[in-house]
N, C-alpha and C positions, 0 to 999 in steps of 0.2 A: 301848324297844319294849314294847308291851302285848300280852297274850294274852287274847282275848275268847272266851267260850263260844259255841258255835254249835249249833243243833239238828242232831241226827244225820241226820234225814231218813229216807227209806225208804218202803216201801209202806204201805197202810192196815193190813195185818196187823201190821207192826212198830209202827206208831203205836198201834194198839189194845192190843198186848201191853205196851208200855211205859207206857201210860196206865191199864192195868187195865180196859179197856173191852171190850164185846162178848164174843164167844166165843173170842177169840185165846188166852186163858190156858189153854184146854183142850189146846192143842198143845205146851205148855211145862211145865217142872217146877214153876214157881211164880214169883212176882214177884221180880225181882232187887233190889227195893227193900226187901224184908223180911228181917230177920235170921233169922227162923225158917225161911225157905226153905233157907238154907245149913245150919242146924242139922239139919234133917231129911235133907238130902242127906248130910251127914257121918255121921249115924247109919246110913243105908243102906250107905254105903261100909264102915263098921266091921263090919257084919254079913257083908259079902262079902270081908273082908280076906284077902289071900293074900301070903305072903312072895315068891312068884314075881314079883309086881308090882314090889317094890322091887329084886329082883335085876335085872330088866330096866332099871329106872331107873338103877341104878348103872352099868350097862354103856353106856347110850346118852345120858344127860344130860351135857352139857358146860357146866359153870358158866362164866359170862362173866368172873368175877373171884373173888377170894378170899372175898368175902362169900357168894357163891353156893356155893362149895365147902363152907363150914361149914354153910350151910342144908341142903344136900343130905344131909350127914352126919346132921343132926338129924332130917330127915324120915324117913330110913331107920331110925335108932335109936329114934325115938319114934312110929313109925307115923303119919306126918303125911299131908298131902294136897298136891294140885297145883292150880293155876289155869293153864289153857293158853290160848294164842293162837297166831297164826302168819300166814304170808304166803308167797306165791310169791316166789322170789328176784328181785331187780331191780337194775339198774345203779346203783351208788353208793348202795345202800340203798333204792332205790325211793322212792315218794312218802312224804310226811310221815306218812300214817296208819299206816305200819308202826311208826314210832317211838311214835306215840300209843297204838297197841295194846299195845306192850311196856310202856310206862309205866303204862297202865291196869292191866295184869295185875300189875305190881309193887305198885301202890297197893292193889289189891283183896286180893292175897295177904297183905300186911301187916295190913290191917284184919280179915281173916278169922282170922288167927292170934290177934289180940286177942279176937275174938268167941268162938272155939272153944277157946282155950287149948292148941292143938297147932300145931306148925310147918306152915306152908303155903308152898310154893315156886312162884314163877311160872315157866312154861316158854314158850319161843317155838319153835314148830314151823316149821322151814325146809322148805318144800314142794319139795324138790329133785327129786321125781319128775315135777313138771309139765313140759310141753314147749312152752309157748307163748313161743317166742323173740321174736316180734314185740311181745308185751306187756312182756317183761323187758329188751329190748335198748336202752332209752333212759332218759334222765332229763332233767328240766327245771330250769333256774335262770333268774333275772332278772338281767341283767348290770348294770354300773355305769351304763349309759345307759337303763336301764329297758326293755330289750327282752327278750322271752321267748326263751331260747336252748334249743334241743333238742340234747342231747348223745346221739349214737347210735352204735352199733356196726355199723349196716347190717343187711341181710338175713342170714338164716341161710345157712350153707354148703350147697351142693347135697347132696342125699341125703335119706334118711328123717328125720322128726322124732325127735330124741333128748331124753331128760330133761335138764333144766338141770344136773343133777348130773354129766352126762357131756359137756357141750357147752363146749369151750374158748372163752375170750373172744376170742382171736386178737389180732393186732397193732393192730387198730383201737382197742383200749382205750387204748393209749398216746396216740393222737391225741385221744381224748375227754378224757383226763386233762389234756393240755396245753390243750385248749380251755376246760375248766373253770377251770383256774388263770388263764387270760387273761381270762375273763369276769367273774370276781369281783374287786372292788376290793381293793387291798392291805390287809392287816391283820396284827396281831400273832399271829393264829391260823392263818395259812396253813401254817406248818411243823407246827404241832400236829396238823393233820388231813390235810394233803396227803401227808405222808410215810407214815403208816399206810395211807392210802387206796391209794397206789401199791404198797405192800407187798402189800395184799390183791388188788387188781385188776391182776394181771399177765397177760400174753398166754397163758401156759400154764395159768393157773387156770381152773376152770370157773365159770360164773355162780353156781352154788350155793355152791361153796367160798369164792369171793370175798365173796359176800353174807354168808355165815356168819362169816367172819373180821372183816368190817367191823362187823357187828352186835355181835359180841363186844367189839370195840374201843369202840364207841359206848356200850354198856351195861355196861362193865366195873366201874363203881362201884355197880351195883345187884346184888341177889341173884338175878338171873334165870339160868336155865339154857337152853341151846339144844339142840334135837334135830334132827338131820339125818334127814329121812324116808328117805333112801337108804342109811343106815348098815347094814352087813351084820348087826350084832347086832340092830338093830331089825327088819329084814326076817325074820330067823330067828324072832323073837318073834311075828311076825304070822302064822305058818304056820296056826295054828288058825282064824283069821278067814278067811284066803284059802281054806282047804280047805272050810270051811262054805259059802262063797259059790259055789265051783266045784261042789261036790257037789249043792247044791240052790238054784240061782239063782232058781227059781220062788218059793220061800218068801220071799225078799227082795223080789222083784217084787210079790208079793201084798200084803205089809205096806205097801210104798211106795204102791201103788195105793189101798189103803184110806185112807191118810192123805190122798192127793190128792183122793179123792172127798169125804172129810169137809171138807177145806178149801173145796172148790168149793160144797158144800152150804151152807156158812156165808158164802158170798159172797167168799171170798178166792181169789187166784190162786196159781200155783206159781212159786217162784223158780227151781227147776231142773226143766225139762220132763223127763218120763219118756219115753224112747225105747222103743217096743215091741221086746221081745226082747233089749234091751241088759242086760248084767250090770253089776255094780259093780266089775269088775276090768279092769285094763289089763295087757298084756304087752309087753315090749320085746325084740323079736327082730330078724331080719335086715331087716325092712321098717320098723323104728322102733317107736315106742310106739303101740299100737293097742288099742282097746276090744274086749273079747270080747262077741260076740253069740251067744246060745244058739240051738242048732238041735236037731232031734230026736235026733241021734246024737252031739252034741258041741258044738263052738263054731266060729263063723265070725269071722275077723279083719275088723273093720268096714271098714278102708280098703283093704287089699291083697286082700281076699276069699279069703285062704288059710283052710285048715281045720285045726282041732286037735281031737283026741279028748279026752274027759275024762281018760283015762289019761295022755295027754301033759301036760295042764295040771297034774294032780296031781304028775307027775314034776317039773315046773318048780318047783312050790311046795316040794317036799321037797328037791330037789337044787340048785336055782338060784332061791331066793326073791327075790334081787335083781332078777330080770327081771319080777317081778310087783308091781303097785302098786294101791292103792285109787283109786276115783274120788272126786269131791268129796263125795258123800253118805256113802260108807263111811269116809272118813278120820277124821271126828270119833268114829266108833264105835271105830276102831282105837285112838285116843288113850285112850278110856275103858276099853278092854280092857287096855291095857298099863299105865296109870297110874291111881291112885285120884284121879280128876278131880272136883273140887268144882264148878268153873265154867269156862265158855269165854267169852272176851272177843272180840267180833266187830263188824264193821261192819253196816250195814243189810241188805246182801245175805245175809250169813252168818246173821244173826238170822232172816231169812225162811226160809232153807232148813232150819234146824234144826226148824222147825215140821213138816217132812215126815218127821222121823227117829225119832219116839218108838218106833214099832213095830220099826224096824231095830235100835235099841239093845236092845230086849227080845229080839229074835231071837238076838242074840249074847251074851245074859246080862249085859248092862251097862245101868246106868241112865243116862238122859240127865242131863248136868250142868245146872246153872243157867246160862242164857244171858244174858250181860251186855253192854250196849252199850259200845263203846270211847269214850274221851274224844274230844270234837270241839272243836278250838280254831282260832281265827283269829289269826295273827300280824300285828300292826299296827305297823309301824316308825314312828319319829317323823316321818320325811319324809312318810309317807302320812297320819299323823294330822293334820299341819298342813294338808294339802289338804282333808281332811274338815271340819276346823274352819273353814277359810276360806270354804267353800261351805255350811256348815251341814248337812252330810250325815251319814248313818249308813253303816256299812261296806257294807250290802246295797244301798244306792242306786246304787253304781257298777258293779254287775254288768253292766248294759246301758248302756254309755256313750252310745250313739247316742240312746236314749230319754231319757236324762238331759239331753243337750245340746239335744235338741228342746224339752224342758220349759224349759230355761234360755232358749233362743232366744225362745220364746213370751212368757216373763216379761219379756224384755229388749227386746221390740219398742219402737221409739220411740212415745211416746204418741199422736202425731198419726196414725201409721200404723195402730196398733191401733184407735183411736177411729173413724177414717174407715172402716176395714174393717167394724167393727161397724155403723156407721150405714148403710153401703152394703147390708149383708146385710138389715138390718131394713127398709130402703126397698124392696128387691126383694121381700121376703116380703109387705110390706104392700100395695105398689102392684100386685104381681102378683095378689094375692087380690082387690083392688078391681077390677082390669081383668077378671078372670075373671067376677066377678059382673055387671059391666056388659055384657060381651060375650055372656053367657048370655041377656040380654034380647033380643038381636038374633037369636041362634041358639044354643040350648042346647048344640049340638055344639061350639061355640067354647070352652066352658069347659075341656075337656080339652086343646085346643091351647094355650091361654094358660098353663095350669098346667104343661104339658110344657116350654114356653119358660122359664117361671119357674124350674123345677127345674134346667134346663140352665144357666141363669145362676148359680144358687147353686152348682152343681158347679164351674163355671168359676171362680167367686170362691174356692171352697175350694182349687182347684189353684193359683191365684195366691197365696193366703195361704201355702201350703206353699213356694212358690218364694221368698217373702219371708223365711220362717223359715230356709230353707237358706242364703240370702244372709247372714243374721245369723250363722248357725253358721260359715260360711266366714270371717267377719270376726272370729271369736273364737278364733283359733288358740291363743293362750296358755291360754285356758280349756280347750280341747280337749286340749292337751298335758298339762295338770295332771290332768285327769280320767283320761286314758289312763294316766298314771303310777300313780294309785291303783288303777285297774282291773287292770292287769297284775300288780300285787303282791298284790291281794286276791282277784281272780277271774281268774287267768291263763287266757286262751282262753275266758272266760265260765264256767269250771268252778270248783268249790270248790278253794280253795288247797291243802288237805291231800291232794287226789287228784292233784295235778299236780306241785307243787314238791317237790324232795327236801330232806332235812334240812340238807345242805351249804349251802343258801341262807342259813341263819342260823348254822350252826356256824362258817363261815369269816368271819363278821362279828362274832359275839358270843361264840364259844368255848363252853366248858362251861356258861356261864350260861344258854344257851338250853334245853338239856334239863332243867337244874335248875329253871328257871322253868316249863317245861311240866309237870313233875312236881308242882310246888306248885299248879298250877291244875287238876289232875285229882284230884277228890275222890271218895271212895267213896259209892255210893248207899245203903249199908247203914244202916238204922235199926232197932235191935233192938226198938223199940216198934211198928214196922210202918209208920211214915210213909214217904212217898216221898222220894227224894233225886234228885240229878243229878250225874253224873260231872264235868262241866265247869262250874266255878263261877267267877264273876269274882273277881279279887283286886286288891289295891292296889299290889302290888309290880310292878316292871317292870325292863327292862334299859335303862339310860340310853343 
């Protein structure tokens, strides 16, 4: 198997930021491709250094393995830094991009340590506060028959939406595990991964705790640390941020609105729409997790329409901080308040919403980290590579198999059919035009009638040609099946592979060689001289 670099994609804002074009750079800390950007950020962190930051890190960071334990000790002892990334929990580890995010953070942290001469630890933030069960409750693999299989736990139990950190998986997870084992072809790595997967994803576990345990297993050979957003010690450390948001939500709304206006003025859109009156805080009470909406005399619970006074919200923050959580815009600020964060590794959507946050970071006394694109890779197994080579295709060509098959069918029309159709079309065009000229000498009004008939004939011929192409496509079932095999492995459901398939797709086939290969193909963009780089670069090594 080979891993190919793929463009990360994203909005025009993201494209301009990464290309160093337009006004996009005004909304970020600096180019992620310049070493001096990180040096300046490290200097700013040193000026604002606080021992409290490391005390929080010692309490809430859970190293995935022994290497991480030693690195955390060094970061604390030598006043080091962190590179953060994260993701909402997902069944069986979620899509591939969660793994790629983590490996990118590991790679970047190692390269920054060499650049700065200080220890730098990668952190993976498990967003256990999130409550989108429908997004988290499923995973996809491609089975031995090249069919896309959706493994699902089904809809959420009746009741109010709860954070994934308090939502049990339930007995359906055992059926999903069995179906996963059945879908994947036998290999020497089944026991290596299925056993710890079953240990993590048990019915009584929550989606967040299972995801956390599985990511620790998957990344145990790296120096990464994991942070549970719902951990009591972390929530206690968040009190100052929560309190500032509750006491003056208008201040945050104003700086976010200023950033939104500036983005629009420069022709960029918003990744995260701003809801009038909405705060950056959620509370989890008897009606589930709900957004706080500010009112003249307190707060309104956005879904249940209940009301809370400012005093009540401050009481929750002080005595029950676990019931309070940040929204997607405030969460990166919380990270930078709690940890000396050099950089954040994200996907295209995350890069875009960071552009809205510079004022919010300043409001809470934290500087924005350097925002870095995650590595983007496309796994091409040997069976798929053979299909591409046989048809002379690139990986992107099979994203739309019907369009590709239509192109093949037109190219493979029998010569006499194709030539006759071309001659027929030319004859209709030529003779129709001649008849129109001749008829116009009898009555000029006849020209329009002749041309209308000519155009109708050409349209009918076009319809006939499409029918012939469809017949050729139906007769090429072998070609169709092979193209479909490549498509479902590279572009499952027509979408990018790393947004659909989970890492088990390759772990159960290739074992630890797969994450090791992915790590080798994710390179740092840092160039101390200032030249640009790219996280995902082609390599010559592969998994046989």
